[in-house]
C-alpha positions as CSV (number, residue, x, y, z in Angstrom):
1,M,97.6,122.2,69.1
2,G,96.7,121.7,72.8
3,D,98.6,118.4,73.2
4,I,100.2,119.4,76.5
5,E,97.7,120.0,79.3
6,K,100.1,121.8,81.7
7,Y,103.7,122.1,80.6
8,G,106.2,120.8,83.2
9,S,103.5,119.7,85.7
10,G,103.3,116.0,85.0
11,I,105.6,114.7,87.7
12,V,103.9,116.9,90.4
13,R,100.4,115.9,89.2
14,T,101.4,112.2,89.1
15,R,102.8,112.4,92.6
16,Q,99.6,114.0,93.9
17,L,97.3,111.5,92.2
18,T,99.2,108.5,93.5
19,R,99.0,110.0,97.0
20,N,95.3,110.9,96.8
21,Y,94.0,108.0,94.8
22,Q,95.7,105.0,96.2
23,P,97.7,105.2,99.5
24,N,99.6,102.0,98.8
25,I,101.3,103.3,95.6
26,D,104.8,104.7,96.0
27,F,106.1,107.2,93.5
28,N,109.9,107.6,93.4
29,L,112.2,109.6,91.0
30,E,115.8,108.6,90.3
31,E,118.5,110.4,88.3
32,V,120.2,108.1,85.8
33,S,123.0,109.5,83.6
34,G,121.4,113.0,83.2
35,F,117.9,111.6,82.7
36,F,115.3,110.7,85.3
37,R,113.4,107.5,85.9
38,A,110.0,107.5,87.6
39,K,109.1,104.3,89.5
40,L,105.6,103.4,90.5
41,S,105.4,100.5,92.9
42,I,102.4,99.0,94.5
43,S,102.5,97.6,98.1
44,P,100.0,94.7,98.6
45,S,97.3,95.8,101.0
46,I,95.9,92.4,101.6
47,S,97.7,89.6,103.4
48,P,96.6,85.9,103.4
49,A,94.4,84.9,106.3
50,K,96.1,83.0,109.2
51,E,94.7,79.9,110.9
52,G,91.6,80.8,112.9
53,E,91.6,84.4,111.7
54,E,88.3,86.0,110.6
55,V,88.3,87.5,107.2
56,L,86.0,90.2,106.1
57,T,84.3,89.7,102.7
58,T,82.0,91.8,100.6
59,E,78.5,90.8,99.6
60,L,79.7,90.0,96.1
61,E,82.5,87.9,97.4
62,K,80.0,86.0,99.6
63,K,77.8,85.3,96.5
64,I,80.8,84.1,94.5
65,L,81.8,81.8,97.4
66,E,78.3,80.4,97.6
67,S,78.3,79.7,93.9
68,M,81.7,77.9,94.3
69,R,80.4,75.9,97.2
70,Q,77.4,74.7,95.2
71,N,79.6,73.8,92.2
72,P,83.4,74.0,92.6
73,H,83.9,73.4,88.8
74,L,82.3,76.7,87.7
75,T,84.1,79.0,85.3
76,F,84.3,82.8,85.6
77,A,81.8,83.1,82.8
78,S,79.3,80.7,84.4
79,I,79.6,82.5,87.8
80,G,79.1,85.8,86.0
81,Q,76.0,84.5,84.2
82,Q,74.6,83.2,87.5
83,L,75.2,86.5,89.3
84,Q,74.4,88.7,86.3
85,I,77.9,90.3,86.3
86,S,80.7,90.2,83.8
87,H,83.3,87.5,83.9
88,H,85.9,90.2,84.2
89,T,84.3,91.3,87.5
90,V,84.2,87.7,88.7
91,K,87.9,87.3,87.8
92,E,88.8,90.4,89.8
93,Y,86.9,89.3,92.9
94,V,88.2,85.8,92.7
95,K,91.7,87.3,92.7
96,R,90.9,89.2,95.9
97,L,89.6,86.0,97.5
98,K,92.8,84.2,96.5
99,D,94.9,87.0,97.9
100,K,93.0,86.8,101.2
101,G,93.7,83.1,101.4
102,I,90.0,82.1,101.3
103,I,90.1,80.1,98.1
104,K,92.6,78.4,95.8
105,R,92.4,76.7,92.4
106,I,93.2,72.9,92.3
107,G,94.2,71.7,88.9
108,S,94.2,73.3,85.5
109,N,91.8,76.1,84.3
110,R,89.9,73.5,82.2
111,Q,89.9,70.4,84.4
112,G,90.4,72.0,87.9
113,H,88.0,73.1,90.6
114,W,87.8,75.7,93.4
115,Q,88.6,74.8,96.9
116,I,87.3,77.0,99.8
117,L,89.9,76.6,102.4
118,D,88.7,75.2,105.7
119,R,91.1,77.2,107.8
120,T,89.4,80.5,106.9
121,R,86.2,81.9,108.3
122,Y,84.4,84.8,106.6
123,N,81.4,86.9,107.7
């Protein structure tokens, strides 16, 4: 049938992949009543910017910020159309900008707007 790629090697391969692919993923095994539990936990690698701290941004993040500066009421879809990328990509990069403390959403998704925080500088 070929359903099992390598019998008995899943835990070892998972541990190796998490180590090699993403250094901020922890893989832990626990024994629970004769069974085992595998836990994957992700440590945040980005911390919000502090007052006066310079924040590094990518070219795409800069383009998204510029779009938001020109029109703070833009949606993910409209930013995506403007930059010729998918709204899913915009959503991911906006999340990164929020995590870095560069922007925040004021109000609801429909009626709100984007605020670029004055306390951050980006280059």
